[in-house]
N, CA and C atoms as an extended XYZ file, in Angstrom:
453
Properties=species:S:1:pos:R:3:atomname:S:1:resname:S:1:resid:I:1 pbc="F F F"
N       -26.705       87.687      160.011 N   MET     1
C       -26.009       87.334      158.801 CA  MET     1
C       -26.371       85.912      158.383 C   MET     1
N       -26.373       85.657      157.102 N   LYS     2
C       -26.642       84.318      156.577 CA  LYS     2
C       -25.325       83.553      156.464 C   LYS     2
N       -25.274       82.407      157.157 N   VAL     3
C       -24.037       81.634      157.236 CA  VAL     3
C       -24.299       80.202      156.783 C   VAL     3
N       -23.433       79.713      155.914 N   LEU     4
C       -23.465       78.317      155.481 CA  LEU     4
C       -22.398       77.550      156.232 C   LEU     4
N       -22.748       76.366      156.741 N   VAL     5
C       -21.770       75.472      157.359 CA  VAL     5
C       -21.843       74.142      156.629 C   VAL     5
N       -20.829       73.848      155.810 N   THR     6
C       -20.782       72.535      155.177 CA  THR     6
C       -20.229       71.560      156.208 C   THR     6
N       -20.764       70.357      156.232 N   GLY     7
C       -20.367       69.405      157.261 CA  GLY     7
C       -20.942       69.789      158.624 C   GLY     7
N       -22.016       70.541      158.601 N   GLY     8
C       -22.599       71.087      159.815 CA  GLY     8
C       -23.330       70.099      160.704 C   GLY     8
N       -23.444       68.852      160.281 N   ALA     9
C       -24.062       67.827      161.135 CA  ALA     9
C       -23.010       66.978      161.841 C   ALA     9
N       -21.742       67.199      161.524 N   GLY    10
C       -20.662       66.474      162.178 CA  GLY    10
C       -20.348       67.066      163.545 C   GLY    10
N       -19.384       66.494      164.221 N   PHE    11
C       -19.076       66.890      165.603 CA  PHE    11
C       -18.704       68.370      165.708 C   PHE    11
N       -17.692       68.794      164.978 N   ILE    12
C       -17.253       70.188      165.051 CA  ILE    12
C       -18.305       71.096      164.428 C   ILE    12
N       -18.843       70.684      163.283 N   GLY    13
C       -19.846       71.492      162.595 CA  GLY    13
C       -21.080       71.754      163.435 C   GLY    13
N       -21.582       70.734      164.125 N   ALA    14
C       -22.785       70.895      164.948 CA  ALA    14
C       -22.549       71.887      166.084 C   ALA    14
N       -21.355       71.860      166.661 N   HIS    15
C       -21.038       72.822      167.718 CA  HIS    15
C       -20.919       74.243      167.156 C   HIS    15
N       -20.328       74.368      165.975 N   LEU    16
C       -20.233       75.675      165.318 CA  LEU    16
C       -21.632       76.205      165.002 C   LEU    16
N       -22.497       75.350      164.470 N   VAL    17
C       -23.867       75.757      164.141 CA  VAL    17
C       -24.577       76.288      165.380 C   VAL    17
N       -24.446       75.583      166.493 N   LYS    18
C       -25.085       76.030      167.733 CA  LYS    18
C       -24.589       77.414      168.132 C   LYS    18
N       -23.287       77.625      168.065 N   LYS    19
C       -22.705       78.919      168.435 CA  LYS    19
C       -23.207       80.030      167.507 C   LYS    19
N       -23.270       79.750      166.215 N   LEU    20
C       -23.759       80.742      165.255 CA  LEU    20
C       -25.222       81.088      165.526 C   LEU    20
N       -26.038       80.075      165.797 N   LEU    21
C       -27.449       80.304      166.111 CA  LEU    21
C       -27.592       81.091      167.408 C   LEU    21
N       -26.767       80.774      168.402 N   ASP    22
C       -26.788       81.510      169.674 CA  ASP    22
C       -26.456       82.984      169.468 C   ASP    22
N       -25.697       83.274      168.408 N   ASN    23
C       -25.334       84.658      168.078 CA  ASN    23
C       -26.259       85.270      167.030 C   ASN    23
N       -27.437       84.672      166.882 N   ASN    24
C       -28.527       85.199      166.033 CA  ASN    24
C       -28.234       85.243      164.539 C   ASN    24
N       -27.401       84.324      164.067 N   HIS    25
C       -27.191       84.208      162.627 CA  HIS    25
C       -28.231       83.250      162.047 C   HIS    25
N       -28.569       83.449      160.787 N   LYS    26
C       -29.390       82.485      160.050 CA  LYS    26
C       -28.410       81.464      159.490 C   LYS    26
N       -28.650       80.189      159.775 N   VAL    27
C       -27.668       79.156      159.426 CA  VAL    27
C       -28.283       78.111      158.497 C   VAL    27
N       -27.547       77.836      157.425 N   LEU    28
C       -27.877       76.735      156.520 CA  LEU    28
C       -26.789       75.681      156.682 C   LEU    28
N       -27.210       74.472      157.018 N   VAL    29
C       -26.289       73.346      157.121 CA  VAL    29
C       -26.381       72.544      155.827 C   VAL    29
N       -25.232       72.221      155.265 N   PHE    30
C       -25.142       71.391      154.066 CA  PHE    30
C       -24.298       70.188      154.442 C   PHE    30
N       -24.886       68.996      154.371 N   ASP    31
C       -24.185       67.799      154.823 CA  ASP    31
C       -24.726       66.597      154.048 C   ASP    31
N       -23.868       65.616      153.780 N   ASN    32
C       -24.340       64.402      153.101 CA  ASN    32
C       -24.750       63.318      154.101 C   ASN    32
N       -24.617       63.619      155.388 N   LEU    33
C       -25.023       62.731      156.480 CA  LEU    33
C       -24.289       61.391      156.488 C   LEU    33
N       -23.064       61.376      155.952 N   SER    34
C       -22.268       60.158      156.074 CA  SER    34
C       -21.240       60.390      157.170 C   SER    34
N       -20.984       59.365      157.930 N   SER    35
C       -20.062       59.493      159.047 CA  SER    35
C       -19.355       58.165      159.268 C   SER    35
N       -18.096       58.270      159.632 N   ILE    36
C       -17.340       57.072      159.980 CA  ILE    36
C       -17.193       57.079      161.500 C   ILE    36
N       -18.128       56.446      162.161 N   GLY    37
C       -18.054       56.322      163.608 CA  GLY    37
C       -18.556       57.498      164.413 C   GLY    37
N       -18.914       58.589      163.758 N   GLY    38
C       -19.404       59.758      164.484 CA  GLY    38
C       -20.918       59.734      164.627 C   GLY    38
N       -21.406       60.555      165.519 N   ILE    39
C       -22.848       60.698      165.702 CA  ILE    39
C       -23.248       62.031      165.093 C   ILE    39
N       -24.112       61.991      164.105 N   LEU    40
C       -24.523       63.196      163.403 CA  LEU    40
C       -25.647       63.902      164.156 C   LEU    40
N       -25.691       65.233      164.042 N   PHE    41
C       -26.739       66.007      164.693 CA  PHE    41
C       -27.194       67.124      163.773 C   PHE    41
N       -28.482       67.133      163.451 N   LYS    42
C       -29.081       68.222      162.674 CA  LYS    42
C       -29.789       69.149      163.656 C   LYS    42
N       -29.299       70.371      163.779 N   ASN    43
C       -29.898       71.336      164.689 CA  ASN    43
C       -31.255       71.765      164.121 C   ASN    43
N       -32.334       71.575      164.870 N   PRO    44
C       -33.657       71.906      164.354 CA  PRO    44
C       -33.871       73.405      164.132 C   PRO    44
N       -32.999       74.238      164.671 N   LYS    45
C       -33.138       75.687      164.499 CA  LYS    45
C       -32.452       76.190      163.228 C   LYS    45
N       -31.722       75.309      162.566 N   SER    46
C       -31.044       75.688      161.323 CA  SER    46
C       -31.832       75.132      160.139 C   SER    46
N       -31.573       75.713      158.968 N   GLN    47
C       -32.094       75.131      157.740 CA  GLN    47
C       -31.119       74.026      157.337 C   GLN    47
N       -31.604       73.056      156.578 N   PHE    48
C       -30.754       71.909      156.260 CA  PHE    48
C       -30.935       71.477      154.813 C   PHE    48
N       -29.821       71.166      154.175 N   ILE    49
C       -29.817       70.557      152.841 CA  ILE    49
C       -28.962       69.309      152.919 C   ILE    49
N       -29.554       68.168      152.575 N   LYS    50
C       -28.754       66.958      152.419 CA  LYS    50
C       -28.223       66.984      150.995 C   LYS    50
N       -26.909       67.013      150.868 N   GLY    51
C       -26.353       67.126      149.534 CA  GLY    51
C       -24.904       66.709      149.467 C   GLY    51
N       -24.385       66.764      148.257 N   ASP    52
C       -23.031       66.345      147.947 CA  ASP    52
C       -22.359       67.495      147.194 C   ASP    52
N       -21.203       67.934      147.666 N   LEU    53
C       -20.517       69.065      147.034 CA  LEU    53
C       -19.998       68.752      145.639 C   LEU    53
N       -19.989       67.482      145.257 N   THR    54
C       -19.579       67.140      143.897 CA  THR    54
C       -20.761       67.141      142.936 C   THR    54
N       -21.967       67.352      143.450 N   ASN    55
C       -23.184       67.364      142.639 CA  ASN    55
C       -23.601       68.812      142.381 C   ASN    55
N       -23.539       69.234      141.132 N   LEU    56
C       -23.812       70.635      140.808 CA  LEU    56
C       -25.257       71.050      141.103 C   LEU    56
N       -26.202       70.120      141.035 N   LYS    57
C       -27.590       70.450      141.397 CA  LYS    57
C       -27.686       70.800      142.876 C   LYS    57
N       -26.955       70.075      143.709 N   ASP    58
C       -26.936       70.374      145.141 CA  ASP    58
C       -26.254       71.715      145.406 C   ASP    58
N       -25.183       71.988      144.695 N   ILE    59
C       -24.450       73.246      144.843 CA  ILE    59
C       -25.347       74.435      144.478 C   ILE    59
N       -26.189       74.274      143.493 N   LYS    60
C       -27.104       75.356      143.080 CA  LYS    60
C       -28.016       75.784      144.224 C   LYS    60
N       -28.355       74.855      145.112 N   LYS    61
C       -29.204       75.185      146.265 CA  LYS    61
C       -28.481       76.165      147.184 C   LYS    61
N       -27.177       76.006      147.303 N   ILE    62
C       -26.381       76.947      148.097 CA  ILE    62
C       -26.392       78.310      147.426 C   ILE    62
N       -26.217       78.309      146.126 N   GLU    63
C       -26.199       79.557      145.366 CA  GLU    63
C       -27.496       80.331      145.552 C   GLU    63
N       -28.623       79.641      145.507 N   SER    64
C       -29.903       80.331      145.632 CA  SER    64
C       -30.136       80.864      147.052 C   SER    64
N       -29.514       80.246      148.061 N   TRP    65
C       -29.662       80.724      149.445 CA  TRP    65
C       -28.797       81.960      149.703 C   TRP    65
N       -27.692       82.083      148.976 N   ARG    66
C       -26.799       83.230      149.002 CA  ARG    66
C       -26.241       83.571      150.389 C   ARG    66
N       -25.453       82.675      150.959 N   PRO    67
C       -24.842       82.986      152.257 CA  PRO    67
C       -23.824       84.121      152.135 C   PRO    67
N       -23.630       84.832      153.222 N   GLU    68
C       -22.624       85.893      153.263 CA  GLU    68
C       -21.286       85.353      153.777 C   GLU    68
N       -21.366       84.297      154.575 N   ILE    69
C       -20.180       83.655      155.143 CA  ILE    69
C       -20.294       82.150      154.913 C   ILE    69
N       -19.195       81.520      154.574 N   ILE    70
C       -19.158       80.066      154.425 CA  ILE    70
C       -18.074       79.506      155.336 C   ILE    70
N       -18.477       78.566      156.181 N   TYR    71
C       -17.539       77.749      156.949 CA  TYR    71
C       -17.530       76.386      156.266 C   TYR    71
N       -16.404       76.035      155.695 N   HIS    72
C       -16.309       74.778      154.947 CA  HIS    72
C       -15.612       73.715      155.789 C   HIS    72
N       -16.432       72.850      156.401 N   LEU    73
C       -15.924       71.762      157.228 CA  LEU    73
C       -16.140       70.399      156.581 C   LEU    73
N       -16.917       70.344      155.504 N   ALA    74
C       -17.256       69.064      154.879 CA  ALA    74
C       -16.031       68.440      154.223 C   ALA    74
N       -15.836       67.165      154.488 N   ALA    75
C       -14.734       66.426      153.871 CA  ALA    75
C       -14.897       64.951      154.200 C   ALA    75
N       -14.319       64.135      153.357 N   GLN    76
C       -14.224       62.721      153.719 CA  GLN    76
C       -13.110       62.642      154.745 C   GLN    76
N       -13.427       62.080      155.871 N   SER    77
C       -12.408       62.022      156.924 CA  SER    77
C       -11.369       60.963      156.590 C   SER    77
N       -10.194       61.140      157.148 N   GLY    78
C        -9.078       60.251      156.862 CA  GLY    78
C        -9.254       58.871      157.466 C   GLY    78
N        -8.241       58.080      157.307 N   GLY    79
C        -8.287       56.740      157.849 CA  GLY    79
C        -8.327       55.700      156.746 C   GLY    79
N        -8.794       54.544      157.093 N   GLU    80
C        -8.798       53.408      156.167 CA  GLU    80
C        -9.607       53.677      154.904 C   GLU    80
N       -10.717       54.402      155.018 N   SER    81
C       -11.559       54.660      153.844 CA  SER    81
C       -10.800       55.413      152.761 C   SER    81
N        -9.840       56.226      153.149 N   THR    82
C        -9.023       56.955      152.184 CA  THR    82
C        -8.238       55.998      151.293 C   THR    82
N        -7.711       54.948      151.890 N   TYR    83
C        -6.916       53.991      151.126 CA  TYR    83
C        -7.789       53.026      150.328 C   TYR    83
N        -8.996       52.764      150.825 N   LEU    84
C        -9.897       51.876      150.105 CA  LEU    84
C       -10.458       52.536      148.856 C   LEU    84
N       -10.643       53.867      148.908 N   ASN    85
C       -11.213       54.570      147.770 CA  ASN    85
C       -10.595       55.970      147.659 C   ASN    85
N        -9.335       56.049      147.211 N   PRO    86
C        -8.683       57.352      147.126 CA  PRO    86
C        -9.346       58.304      146.129 C   PRO    86
N        -9.984       57.761      145.104 N   LYS    87
C       -10.670       58.616      144.130 CA  LYS    87
C       -11.811       59.365      144.806 C   LYS    87
N       -12.582       58.669      145.639 N   LYS    88
C       -13.677       59.325      146.352 CA  LYS    88
C       -13.125       60.391      147.296 C   LYS    88
N       -12.029       60.087      147.945 N   ASP    89
C       -11.391       61.038      148.843 CA  ASP    89
C       -11.032       62.314      148.089 C   ASP    89
N       -10.363       62.154      146.948 N   TYR    90
C        -9.963       63.324      146.159 CA  TYR    90
C       -11.178       64.089      145.637 C   TYR    90
N       -12.162       63.363      145.104 N   LEU    91
C       -13.343       64.041      144.561 CA  LEU    91
C       -14.075       64.825      145.645 C   LEU    91
N       -14.278       64.204      146.789 N   THR    92
C       -14.989       64.871      147.873 CA  THR    92
C       -14.208       66.071      148.384 C   THR    92
N       -12.955       65.840      148.742 N   ASN    93
C       -12.166       66.893      149.369 CA  ASN    93
C       -11.636       67.921      148.369 C   ASN    93
N       -11.299       67.488      147.183 N   GLY    94
C       -10.746       68.401      146.187 CA  GLY    94
C       -11.792       69.030      145.298 C   GLY    94
N       -12.465       68.210      144.515 N   PHE    95
C       -13.444       68.715      143.547 CA  PHE    95
C       -14.634       69.359      144.256 C   PHE    95
N       -15.072       68.773      145.363 N   GLY    96
C       -16.183       69.349      146.124 CA  GLY    96
C       -15.847       70.740      146.628 C   GLY    96
N       -14.621       70.908      147.122 N   THR    97
C       -14.189       72.221      147.600 CA  THR    97
C       -14.065       73.207      146.451 C   THR    97
N       -13.561       72.754      145.316 N   LEU    98
C       -13.467       73.620      144.139 CA  LEU    98
C       -14.858       74.112      143.731 C   LEU    98
N       -15.838       73.224      143.700 N   ASN    99
C       -17.216       73.630      143.366 CA  ASN    99
C       -17.731       74.697      144.326 C   ASN    99
N       -17.472       74.495      145.606 N   LEU   100
C       -17.923       75.451      146.615 CA  LEU   100
C       -17.214       76.795      146.447 C   LEU   100
N       -15.925       76.765      146.135 N   CYS   101
C       -15.176       78.004      145.905 CA  CYS   101
C       -15.734       78.787      144.719 C   CYS   101
N       -16.103       78.067      143.667 N   LYS   102
C       -16.667       78.729      142.484 CA  LYS   102
C       -17.973       79.432      142.826 C   LYS   102
N       -18.824       78.769      143.599 N   ILE   103
C       -20.093       79.382      144.006 CA  ILE   103
C       -19.820       80.578      144.912 C   ILE   103
N       -18.881       80.433      145.840 N   ALA   104
C       -18.548       81.532      146.755 CA  ALA   104
C       -18.088       82.762      145.974 C   ALA   104
N       -17.287       82.537      144.964 N   LYS   105
C       -16.817       83.645      144.127 CA  LYS   105
C       -17.975       84.264      143.351 C   LYS   105
N       -18.823       83.419      142.808 N   LYS   106
C       -19.951       83.895      141.997 CA  LYS   106
C       -20.914       84.757      142.812 C   LYS   106
N       -21.207       84.341      144.029 N   ILE   107
C       -22.171       85.095      144.850 CA  ILE   107
C       -21.485       86.121      145.747 C   ILE   107
N       -20.160       86.204      145.647 N   LYS   108
C       -19.360       87.209      146.349 CA  LYS   108
C       -19.538       87.144      147.866 C   LYS   108
N       -19.274       85.954      148.426 N   VAL   109
C       -19.350       85.821      149.883 CA  VAL   109
C       -18.316       86.735      150.530 C   VAL   109
N       -18.631       87.217      151.732 N   LYS   110
C       -17.722       88.124      152.441 CA  LYS   110
C       -16.537       87.377      153.032 C   LYS   110
N       -16.803       86.161      153.558 N   HIS   111
C       -15.747       85.379      154.181 CA  HIS   111
C       -15.930       83.905      153.834 C   HIS   111
N       -14.817       83.245      153.514 N   PHE   112
C       -14.804       81.810      153.244 CA  PHE   112
C       -13.771       81.217      154.187 C   PHE   112
N       -14.235       80.464      155.179 N   ILE   113
C       -13.342       79.886      156.173 CA  ILE   113
C       -13.224       78.388      155.895 C   ILE   113
N       -12.022       77.961      155.546 N   TYR   114
C       -11.772       76.557      155.206 CA  TYR   114
C       -11.020       75.877      156.337 C   TYR   114
N       -11.513       74.732      156.762 N   THR   115
C       -10.804       73.959      157.775 CA  THR   115
C       -10.109       72.787      157.100 C   THR   115
N        -8.877       72.598      157.452 N   SER   116
C        -8.096       71.508      156.881 CA  SER   116
C        -7.889       70.444      157.942 C   SER   116
N        -6.797       69.755      157.847 N   SER   117
C        -6.490       68.670      158.771 CA  SER   117
C        -5.016       68.731      159.133 C   SER   117
N        -4.711       68.293      160.326 N   VAL   118
C        -3.320       68.201      160.751 CA  VAL   118
C        -2.545       67.222      159.854 C   VAL   118
N        -3.264       66.412      159.097 N   ALA   119
C        -2.618       65.422      158.228 CA  ALA   119
C        -1.726       66.068      157.166 C   ALA   119
N        -1.932       67.351      156.837 N   VAL   120
C        -1.073       68.008      155.851 CA  VAL   120
C         0.356       68.165      156.371 C   VAL   120
N         0.535       68.084      157.692 N   TYR   121
C         1.861       68.235      158.284 CA  TYR   121
C         2.594       66.907      158.409 C   TYR   121
N         1.895       65.802      158.173 N   GLY   122
C         2.525       64.493      158.264 CA  GLY   122
C         2.741       64.060      159.700 C   GLY   122
N         3.431       62.954      159.854 N   SER   123
C         3.724       62.444      161.189 CA  SER   123
C         4.829       63.291      161.811 C   SER   123
N         4.598       63.708      163.023 N   SER   124
C         5.579       64.536      163.696 CA  SER   124
C         5.627       64.161      165.166 C   SER   124
N         6.802       64.222      165.703 N   TYR   125
C         6.966       63.916      167.113 CA  TYR   125
C         6.964       65.188      167.959 C   TYR   125
N         6.799       66.333      167.299 N   LYS   126
C         6.722       67.588      168.029 CA  LYS   126
C         5.415       67.639      168.803 C   LYS   126
N         5.463       68.239      169.959 N   LYS   127
C         4.253       68.346      170.767 CA  LYS   127
C         3.359       69.477      170.281 C   LYS   127
N         3.960       70.526      169.730 N   LYS   128
C         3.179       71.668      169.270 CA  LYS   128
C         3.383       71.855      167.782 C   LYS   128
N         2.278       72.116      167.102 N   MET   129
C         2.324       72.435      165.680 CA  MET   129
C         1.430       73.638      165.470 C   MET   129
N         1.737       74.405      164.427 N   ASN   130
C         0.868       75.514      164.052 CA  ASN   130
C         0.909       75.678      162.544 C   ASN   130
N         0.268       76.728      162.052 N   GLU   131
C         0.170       76.939      160.606 CA  GLU   131
C         1.523       77.141      159.941 C   GLU   131
N         2.551       77.472      160.716 N   LEU   132
C         3.880       77.695      160.152 CA  LEU   132
C         4.765       76.454      160.201 C   LEU   132
N         4.249       75.362      160.774 N   SER   133
C         5.009       74.114      160.819 CA  SER   133
C         5.225       73.601      159.392 C   SER   133
N         6.331       72.891      159.140 N   PRO   134
C         6.604       72.377      157.800 CA  PRO   134
C         5.475       71.436      157.312 C   PRO   134
N         5.101       71.617      156.072 N   ILE   135
C         4.069       70.773      155.470 CA  ILE   135
C         4.750       69.589      154.801 C   ILE   135
N         4.325       68.376      155.197 N   ASN   136
C         4.958       67.167      154.688 CA  ASN   136
C         3.980       65.994      154.819 C   ASN   136
N         2.893       65.995      154.035 N   PRO   137
C         1.910       64.923      154.186 CA  PRO   137
C         2.506       63.558      153.882 C   PRO   137
N         2.108       62.557      154.666 N   ASP   138
C         2.618       61.207      154.438 CA  ASP   138
C         1.484       60.193      154.291 C   ASP   138
N         0.328       60.683      153.847 N   SER   139
C        -0.819       59.806      153.598 CA  SER   139
C        -1.625       60.382      152.431 C   SER   139
N        -2.446       59.548      151.821 N   ILE   140
C        -3.319       60.021      150.735 CA  ILE   140
C        -4.227       61.121      151.257 C   ILE   140
N        -4.759       60.931      152.448 N   TYR   141
C        -5.638       61.923      153.056 CA  TYR   141
C        -4.916       63.263      153.245 C   TYR   141
N        -3.690       63.221      153.728 N   GLY   142
C        -2.919       64.443      153.912 CA  GLY   142
C        -2.648       65.144      152.594 C   GLY   142
N        -2.338       64.370      151.566 N   VAL   143
C        -2.093       64.941      150.237 CA  VAL   143
C        -3.359       65.582      149.695 C   VAL   143
N        -4.518       64.930      149.846 N   SER   144
C        -5.759       65.506      149.314 CA  SER   144
C        -6.104       66.799      150.042 C   SER   144
N        -5.832       66.889      151.339 N   ASN   145
C        -6.069       68.123      152.067 CA  ASN   145
C        -5.089       69.222      151.643 C   ASN   145
N        -3.859       68.848      151.337 N   LEU   146
C        -2.889       69.819      150.866 CA  LEU   146
C        -3.283       70.344      149.487 C   LEU   146
N        -3.760       69.479      148.614 N   LEU   147
C        -4.192       69.925      147.287 CA  LEU   147
C        -5.306       70.946      147.396 C   LEU   147
N        -6.241       70.720      148.296 N   VAL   148
C        -7.345       71.647      148.481 CA  VAL   148
C        -6.811       72.975      149.002 C   VAL   148
N        -5.858       72.919      149.885 N   LYS   149
C        -5.259       74.139      150.443 CA  LYS   149
C        -4.638       74.982      149.330 C   LYS   149
N        -4.213       74.343      148.255 N   CYS   150
C        -3.554       75.037      147.146 CA  CYS   150
C        -4.535       75.624      146.134 C   CYS   150
N        -5.834       75.321      146.272 N   LEU   151
C        -6.799       75.839      145.295 CA  LEU   151
C        -6.794       77.314      145.264 C   LEU   151
């Protein structure tokens, strides 16, 4: 199967890409190669596009590859950068995801798997959280992830 992994050069994405390749999938990694403190890894067995989900020319490259499954891990990670440039945070996490959703709908992908962040749940002193935990973001990053969840 043809699988797209956005953010596929990041820590979680690179491990997912390896697992998909080990299971004989054809994998396209789409990543802008920006990282805050992480070590990026481009798997040489995957195809790669350096791009930005807010750039429609870059998105067209995904459309022409026509993945059957999309794992959407790409996002501006939280932390100080969110507060320094909240517009970039929203554009990357919100508008970028919207662009990807539009392409997924257009090419009729079979599965679209979106990964969010625990930040949508806000600060909690509970030891265990799950998808049914109350949503109460208390940061710009958490709010931007919640907005994307609502698309």
